[in-house]
N, C-alpha and C positions, 0 to 999 in steps of 0.2 A: 834647737833642732832636735829631734826623738832620735835616741841612738838606737842603734842595730835590735839590741835586747828589748827597748820597747816596741818597736814595730814588730820584733817577731812574737811576743805576746799578745800584743792586738790581733796579729794574724791568727793565731791558733786560736785565739778566745772566740774570733769572728768564724772560724772556719768550723770550732766544735759546736757554738750554737747553730748554726746553718745547718750542721750535720744532722744534730738532733732533732731541727723541725723537720727536715725532709727524711731522716729516717720513721719519722711517725708518720710521713704520709705514703714511706714505703719505698723512696728510690735507694737506688744504690750511689757508692761513692769511689772516688778512684784519687790517688795520691801520686805526684813524681817530682822529679828535680828537672832543672834546665841550665845550661852554660854555653856561653860563646861569646864570638867578637861583639862588641857595641862600637858603630860608626856615630861620632857626634858631629852633630852640623852645627858649630857653633860661630862666634866671632872672632874666632882666631883663625887667621889665614884669608885666603882669596876665595870670595864665593865662585862653585863649580870649577873649582882648580882638582885635578887628579891627585896631586901631593899631598893638599890639604884633608881630602877623604881619607886617603889611605895612611897619612899620618896620626891624625887624631883619632884614634880607634882604641879603646880600652877593651875591657873583660865584664863580662856578667855573669850572674848566677841568680837561681828563684828556687823558689819553693810552692807548687802549685797542688791545687785541691778541686776536684771537678765533682757538682753533681750530673748523676746520668739518670734520666728520665725513663730510659728504655727497658729499666730492668727493677724489678721489686725485691728488696731484699728481704722482707719480712716472709715471703712466701718462696723465694727462689724461684720467681717466673716473671714473665715477660708483662710489663703493664699495659692498660687499654690499648690497642692499635690504633692511635692518632699520629697526624704525620708530625707535630710537634716531639711528642716523644720519642720519634724515631730519626729526628734529624738536627736536634739543638742538645745543645750541654751548657751549664752554668760553670765558668772556670774562675775561680778566686786563688790568687797570688798572692805573693810577697817577692820585691825583686832587690836586687842590691847591684851596682857598677860603679866603678873606677875608670875615669879618665885623664891621662895628662895633655896637655896642651902646647902647643906650638904654633907658631907663624909660620905660614907656608905660602908660596907664589911669588911672583914676579917681582914683587916688591922688597923681596928678601933673597933673589937669586944674589949668586957670587958675584957676579957683576957689579951689582948693587951697592956702591963705598959711602953713600951719606950718612949723615948723623941719624935720620930717621930710621933708613934699613937697620944699622946697627941698633939702636933700641927696639926694634920691634923683633929682632933676633934675639936679644938678651930676655924677652919680656916670656914669661912662662906662667902656665896655671894648671889646677887640679881641681876637680869637682868627685865627690862623693856624693851618690844617688840613691837614696831608698824610695822605694814606691809600693803602694799595695792596692789592690782594686778586683773589680769583677767585669769579665767578658760574656758575651753570648757568643756560641761557637753554633757555626750551622757547619753540618754534613750535607752536602748533597745524595750521599748513596745512604744506603739503610744502616743506621747503627748497630742495629738486631742482625742484619746479615754479616757486617764486618764481625762481629763480636763472638758468632757462631764460626767464624771462620770461612763464610763465602765468598771471600776474596783478602787478599794480604794488604791493600794499598787504601786508606780512605782520607782522602783531601778534604780540608775543611778551610772556612773563613771565620774572620771573629771581628767584632767591635766592643770597646767597652770603654769606661774612666778609670784611672787611678788618682789617688792621691799620691805627691811626689812632696818628699822632705830632703833638700839638696845641703851640700856644703863646699861652696866650693872655696878656691884659694889661690890668688892670682901675687905674683912678684916679677921683681925686674932682676935680671945679674948685675945690673949697673948701681944698684941703690935702690932708696924707698923709692916708691909710684907716686906719681905728681909733681915730679920736681921736672925742671928744663933738663937736666942730664939724663931722665930714665924715659920721660914722657912724649909721644909725639903730640903738640899742641894743634889746633886746640880739641881736633877728635876725641882723644883718650883722656881728656880733662874730668877729674872725678866720674869715670866711667869703671871704675872698679867696686867690687862687692866681695866681702870676705868676711861675712858672719852667713850662719846658717839660715835657711828661710824654706818654705813652702809652697806649695802651688797644684792645680790640678792638671791632668792631661788627657788627650784622646788617645787612645789604642786602637790601630786597625793592624791584621795579619791576615795571612795565608800561609797554609802547611799542610802536611801529610801525617798519618800515622801508619806505622807497618806493624802488622801483627806480628808478634814476637812467641807468644805462648797465649792460651785461652785466657790467663790473667795479666798479660803485659805486652805492652807496645813501645817502640821506639817513636818517637816522633821529630820532626824537622819543621821549625817555624821562622817565619819571615817575618819580623815586625816593624812596621812605623809608629813611633809616639812622638810627639806634638805637646809641647808643652806651655803652659797660658802664664810663660815669664820669660823675658828674654836675661834675667841673670843667673840661670842654673849654670852656666859656663865661670861665673864672678865677672863678665865683659859686657859692655853695651856702651857702645860707642854712637849715639844715638844723634840727630840731625840737631838735636838741640844743644849737644856738646861741639857740634860741626859749625856753628852761628849758622843755622839753617838750610846749610848743604845736605844733599843726599849723603846717606852712607851705602856705597853697594852692596856692602859685606854683611848689612843687617836689616835685610829686607822683610824678615820673618824672625819668629821667637827661634830659640832653640829647640831642637830636634834631634832626633837619634834615627837609626837604623839598626836592629840588634836580629842578627840571623843566630837561631841558638837551637840544641840539640838537647833530647829530653828523654827521659825515662819513666813511662806511666805503669803504676801499679792497679789493680783491680782490687780493693779492699774486702769490697760487700757483693 
């Protein structure tokens, strides 16, 4: 698995190379930081369960870089007045989030006293996730007017692709996994991954920017990110492991909902 320092270096190299390219074309740039809670929808817990959704929540941070097409840094003037320049930005970013996992839901309720319930209560997990990628952001209102102070709030929507590096950890407080003492069979047999790996993801978000000053914004971003892997949390109780029977809590790959707040600064 690529570590944080390597990913940060890759991000900075990509950002600098893109900045040099777009600066030659005259476009301006913005940088910022984001942070907020990450709700991780994994194979831990019961599907569509409120306690699961609020219990398996981590925290994330990110560094972001924007290409702003509406303004030319080389002449301190606006670019040609075309729709794309005034309504789209490119957003490059690197993110890191950590989430700890427990089983929640009816199968581990206090009134459940079976061996399986005890095994599920003792099963724990954690995943550390780095990702790097690009999104295309669309602003329905004029970017120029917002930058000039024509209005304080600018809504946006975005879609993009991120490469993801994840490092999961799953264990039982009762002892080693994949034994009759710790692991409910057959569904969870060989359903664990402890090694780091990588995958791709689709990112979609909606949010708003609030104009603080001519050169700075606050941002509220509501993000949905779907991974092309079911091992990001380290747990994958598949139908194959379950003798061909469906696994209701495992109908989709792992995904997250991230509500973050950010600070954006216009550097050119």
